C-alpha positions in Angstrom: 16.4 12.7 23.6 12.8 11.2 23.3 10.9 12.0 20.2 7.2 12.6 20.5 4.8 11.9 17.5 1.1 12.1 17.0 -0.5 8.7 17.0 -3.5 8.5 14.8 -4.9 5.5 16.6 -4.8 7.1 20.1 -5.4 10.6 18.7 -2.7 12.1 20.9 1.0 12.9 21.0 3.0 10.0 22.5 6.6 9.3 23.2 8.4 7.3 20.4 11.3 5.3 21.8 12.5 2.9 19.1 15.5 0.7 19.0 18.7 1.8 17.2 17.2 0.7 13.9 13.9 2.3 13.0 11.7 0.3 10.6 9.4 2.6 8.6 6.9 1.9 5.8 5.2 4.5 3.7 2.8 4.0 0.8 4.4 5.2 -2.4 3.1 6.3 -5.8 1.0 4.6 -8.4 3.2 5.6 -11.4 0.6 6.6 -14.0 1.1 10.4 -14.2 3.3 13.3 -13.1 4.1 14.0 -9.5 2.0 16.8 -8.0 2.2 19.0 -4.9 0.3 16.5 -2.8 3.0 13.9 -3.4 5.7 16.4 -2.6 4.0 17.4 0.7 3.5 13.8 1.7 6.9 12.5 1.0 8.8 15.6 2.4 7.0 15.0 5.7 8.5 11.5 5.9 11.8 12.9 4.7 11.9 15.4 7.6 11.0 12.6 10.0 13.8 10.4 8.6 16.3 13.2 8.9 15.3 13.9 12.5 15.7 10.2 13.4 19.1 10.1 11.8 20.0 13.2 13.8 19.1 11.4 17.0 21.5 8.6 16.0 19.1 6.0 14.5 19.5 4.0 11.4 16.3 4.4 9.4 15.1 1.6 7.0 12.4 3.4 5.2 10.5 1.3 2.6 8.4 3.2 0.1 6.6 0.9 -2.4 5.7 1.5 -6.0 2.2 0.3 -6.9 2.8 -0.7 -10.5 -0.1 -3.2 -10.6 -3.2 -1.2 -10.2 -6.4 0.0 -12.0 -5.3 3.7 -12.7 -2.1 2.5 -14.3 -3.8 0.1 -16.6 -6.4 2.7 -17.6 -3.8 5.2 -18.4 -1.6 2.7 -20.3 -4.7 1.7 -22.3 -5.5 5.4 -23.1 -1.9 6.0 -24.2 -1.5 2.7 -26.1 1.6 1.7 -24.2 2.6 -1.3 -22.0 1.8 -0.6 -18.4 5.3 -1.4 -17.2 6.8 1.0 -19.7 4.5 3.8 -18.4 5.3 2.9 -14.8 9.1 2.9 -15.4 8.9 6.4 -17.0 6.7 7.9 -14.3 8.8 6.3 -11.5 11.9 7.8 -13.0 10.2 11.2 -13.3 9.1 10.9 -9.6 12.6 10.2 -8.5 14.0 13.2 -10.4 11.4 15.4 -8.6 12.4 14.0 -5.2 16.0 14.6 -6.1 15.2 18.3 -7.1 13.5 18.7 -3.7 16.7 17.4 -2.0 14.8 14.5 -0.4 17.0 11.7 1.1 17.0 8.4 -0.7 15.0 5.7 1.1 16.2 2.2 2.1 14.1 0.4 -0.5 11.5 1.1 -3.2 10.1 -2.3 -4.1 7.6 -2.7 -6.9 4.4 -4.7 -6.6 5.2 -6.4 -9.9 8.4 -7.8 -8.3 6.4 -9.4 -5.5 3.7 -11.5 -7.2 5.0 -14.7 -5.7 5.1 -13.2 -2.2 1.6 -11.8 -2.7 0.2 -15.1 -3.8 1.7 -16.8 -0.8 0.4 -14.2 1.6 -3.1 -14.4 0.2 -3.0 -18.2 0.6 -1.9 -17.8 4.2 -4.8 -15.4 4.8 -7.3 -17.8 3.3 -5.9 -20.7 5.3 -6.3 -18.8 8.5 -9.9 -18.0 7.8 -9.6 -14.3 7.2 -10.5 -14.4 3.5 -12.9 -16.2 1.2 -13.0 -17.1 -2.4 -15.9 -16.4 -4.8 -15.7 -17.1 -8.6 -12.0 -16.5 -8.7 -12.0 -13.4 -6.5 -10.6 -13.3 -3.0 -12.0 -10.9 -0.4 -10.8 -10.1 3.1 -13.5 -10.7 5.6 -13.6 -7.6 7.9 -15.9 -9.4 10.3 -13.0 -11.6 11.3 -11.0 -8.5 12.4 -13.0 -6.9 15.2 -10.5 -4.0 15.4 -11.1 -3.0 11.7 -11.6 0.8 11.5 -10.3 1.4 15.0 -7.2 3.4 13.8 -9.3 5.8 11.7 -12.0 6.2 14.2 -14.6 6.4 11.4 -18.1 5.2 11.9 -19.4 2.2 9.9 -21.5 4.7 7.7 -18.4 6.9 7.1 -16.3 3.8 6.1 -19.1 2.8 3.7 -19.1 6.3 2.1 -15.3 6.5 1.9 -15.1 3.0 0.3 -17.7 4.0 -2.2 -15.8 7.2 -3.2 -12.4 5.5 -3.4 -13.2 2.5 -5.5 -14.2 0.0 -2.8 -17.1 -1.3 -4.9 -19.4 -1.6 -1.8 -22.2 -2.9 -4.0 -20.3 -5.9 -5.2 -22.9 -8.8 -4.8 -20.2 -11.3 -4.3 -19.2 -9.7 -0.9 -20.4 -10.9 2.4 -20.0 -7.4 3.8 -19.8 -4.1 1.8 -16.6 -3.2 3.5 -14.9 -6.5 2.6 -12.0 -5.6 0.2 -10.5 -7.5 -2.7 -7.2 -9.3 -2.4 -7.3 -10.9 -5.8 -9.6 -10.8 -8.8 -9.8 -11.9 -12.4 -8.0 -9.6 -14.9 -9.5 -7.9 -17.9 -8.4 -9.3 -21.3 -5.7 -6.6 -21.7 -4.4 -6.7 -18.2 -1.6 -8.9 -16.7 -2.7 -12.1 -15.1 -1.0 -14.7 -12.9 -2.2 -18.3 -12.1 -3.2 -19.3 -8.6 -5.1 -22.2 -7.0 -8.2 -20.0 -6.6 -8.0 -18.6 -10.2 -6.0 -16.6 -12.6 -5.9 -12.8 -12.1 -4.1 -10.1 -10.3 -3.8 -8.7 -6.8 -5.6 -5.8 -5.2 -3.5 -2.9 -4.0 -4.2 -3.5 -0.3 -2.5 -6.9 -0.2 0.4 -5.5 -2.3 1.5 -3.2 0.5 1.0 -5.9 3.1 3.2 -8.4 1.3 5.9 -5.9 0.5 6.1 -4.6 4.0 6.4 -8.2 5.4 9.1 -9.1 2.8 11.1 -6.0 3.3 10.8 -5.3 7.0 9.3 -8.4 8.7 6.4 -8.7 11.1 7.2 -5.6 13.1 7.1 -2.0 11.8 7.9 1.0 14.0 6.2 3.6 11.9 3.6 3.2 9.2 2.7 6.2 7.0 0.0 6.7 4.4 0.6 8.1 0.9 
């Protein structure tokens, strides 16, 4: 039986005919607070999809990351006076209990961003070497002008992308950027935040590159299904 899925890029329902093993990546939680209904709705959708693929005879390798290096986590840890990794571990455990209570299937892998700093640094270096990113004062930005298809999947206009970036922490007014939509891959850390050394400066990764590096490490260069979170 052929499964049919809605493709965001094409904006239509299309046949999905994968191989026996389906590689699936979904954006997981930033573990700084309790699970809410939005989390439940999101991950149960992917759970139903995983179950249906299994029913059709496929093996599903679903990777769902944990973003345990990110601004909201640091801010909450600062507010509570705890170490960010302790906060992340507690909230991740609580999330897993909630998913168990909802009878969600376990996923293939739940890698943490903090476990992949070496992979992330190597990936950023590769992006710089290939001319898709640039370094300014210890920060590394992805140059969207080098990716003509940027924004094609969402179908948002340039003005819409600017507004959404402004609303969602994209820092479109950063004077170091060549383009307001360029996004940070690496930047210097605040004094109370974790920091790792690199050839372009000490600091920490941005969350976009965390997902990219984790997906590459866990699933390779080809993914059958990519879901947001």
